[in-house]
C-alpha positions as CSV (number, residue, x, y, z in Angstrom):
1,X,113.0,103.1,142.8
2,X,111.3,106.1,141.2
3,X,108.2,107.3,143.1
4,X,105.2,109.3,142.0
5,X,102.5,110.7,144.2
6,X,105.0,111.5,146.9
7,X,102.4,113.5,148.7
8,X,100.3,110.4,149.2
9,X,100.9,108.4,152.4
10,X,102.5,106.0,151.7
11,X,103.9,107.2,148.3
12,X,102.7,105.2,145.2
13,X,105.3,103.5,143.0
14,X,105.3,103.6,139.2
15,X,104.7,99.8,139.2
16,X,101.6,100.2,141.4
17,X,100.3,103.0,139.1
18,X,100.8,100.7,136.1
19,X,98.9,98.0,137.9
20,X,96.0,100.3,138.7
21,X,95.8,101.6,135.1
22,X,95.8,98.0,133.7
23,X,93.0,97.1,136.1
24,X,90.9,100.1,135.1
25,X,91.6,99.5,131.4
26,X,90.5,95.9,131.7
27,X,87.1,97.0,133.2
28,X,86.4,99.5,130.4
29,X,84.0,98.3,127.6
30,X,85.6,97.7,124.2
31,X,85.4,100.6,121.7
32,X,83.1,99.9,118.7
33,X,85.2,101.5,115.9
34,X,82.5,100.9,113.2
35,X,79.9,102.8,115.3
36,X,82.4,105.6,115.9
37,X,83.2,105.8,112.2
38,X,79.5,105.8,111.3
39,X,78.8,108.7,113.7
40,X,81.7,110.6,112.4
41,X,80.6,110.2,108.8
42,X,77.1,111.3,109.7
43,X,78.5,114.4,111.5
44,X,80.7,115.3,108.5
45,X,77.8,114.9,106.1
46,X,75.7,117.2,108.3
47,X,78.5,119.8,108.5
48,X,78.8,119.7,104.7
49,X,75.1,120.2,104.2
50,X,74.9,123.1,106.7
51,X,78.0,124.8,105.3
52,X,76.4,124.6,101.8
53,X,73.3,126.2,103.2
54,X,75.3,129.0,104.8
55,X,77.2,129.5,101.5
56,X,73.9,130.0,99.7
57,X,72.6,132.6,102.1
58,X,72.4,136.3,101.2
59,X,75.3,138.2,102.5
60,X,75.0,140.3,105.7
61,X,74.4,144.0,105.2
62,X,77.6,146.1,105.6
63,X,77.4,148.8,108.3
64,X,79.5,151.8,108.9
65,X,80.0,154.5,111.5
66,X,79.6,154.5,115.2
67,X,75.8,154.0,114.9
68,X,76.2,151.0,112.5
69,X,74.2,152.5,109.7
70,X,73.6,150.3,106.6
71,X,75.8,151.1,103.6
72,X,74.0,151.6,100.3
73,X,75.6,151.4,96.8
74,X,75.8,155.0,95.5
75,X,75.2,153.9,91.9
76,X,72.2,151.5,92.3
77,X,71.0,152.4,95.8
78,X,71.0,148.7,96.8
79,X,72.3,147.5,100.2
80,X,76.0,146.6,100.1
81,X,76.5,143.0,101.3
82,X,79.4,141.2,102.9
83,X,79.9,137.7,101.4
84,X,82.8,136.6,103.7
85,X,80.5,133.9,105.2
86,X,80.2,132.3,101.8
87,X,84.0,131.9,101.4
88,X,84.5,130.6,104.9
89,X,81.6,128.2,104.5
90,X,83.1,126.8,101.3
91,X,86.5,126.4,103.0
92,X,84.7,124.4,105.8
93,X,83.1,122.2,103.1
94,X,86.6,121.5,101.7
95,X,88.0,120.5,105.1
96,X,85.0,118.4,106.0
97,X,85.1,116.6,102.7
98,X,88.8,115.9,103.1
99,X,88.1,114.3,106.5
100,X,85.3,112.4,105.1
101,X,87.5,111.0,102.3
102,X,90.0,109.9,105.0
103,X,87.2,108.2,107.0
104,X,86.0,106.3,103.9
105,X,89.5,105.4,102.8
106,X,89.3,107.2,99.5
107,X,92.6,109.1,100.1
108,X,94.5,105.9,100.9
109,X,97.6,105.4,98.9
110,X,97.2,102.8,96.2
111,X,99.9,100.1,95.8
112,X,100.9,99.5,92.3
113,X,103.0,96.5,91.4
114,X,105.0,96.4,88.3
115,X,107.2,93.8,86.8
116,X,109.5,93.6,83.9
117,X,112.9,92.4,82.6
118,X,116.0,94.2,82.0
119,X,118.4,93.3,79.2
120,X,121.9,94.6,79.2
121,X,123.7,94.7,75.8
122,X,127.3,95.8,75.3
123,X,127.7,97.3,71.9
124,X,130.8,98.6,70.2
125,X,133.4,97.6,72.8
126,X,136.6,96.0,71.7
127,X,137.6,93.3,74.2
128,X,141.3,94.3,73.8
129,X,140.4,97.7,75.3
130,X,139.2,96.1,78.5
131,X,142.6,94.9,79.6
């Protein structure tokens, strides 16, 4: 018989571990999947909203050098901005929307049933050639 928990006195068998797990599982409250789905949908919608807000923000000023001085455009004199946050925010929106579609069942495969008849016709064959 295989034993686990051999450091325990006396050692616990696999059968006893399964019994303990079954008892604990029976005592646990049932999982409300509809509530979990609703919370997950709410979370994804909030993430999408916040990511869109971040994508609309002005880019962070670009700094350079050991002192972190702000970089200015030599032609226009305006502050050079880094818009990497915009790209990563929009990528996050795409991921969150994909998960949201899965939660809502919009990406589920659709079953298409087709029916029809097939007609076989032999044309231009001499029966003498078949022997």
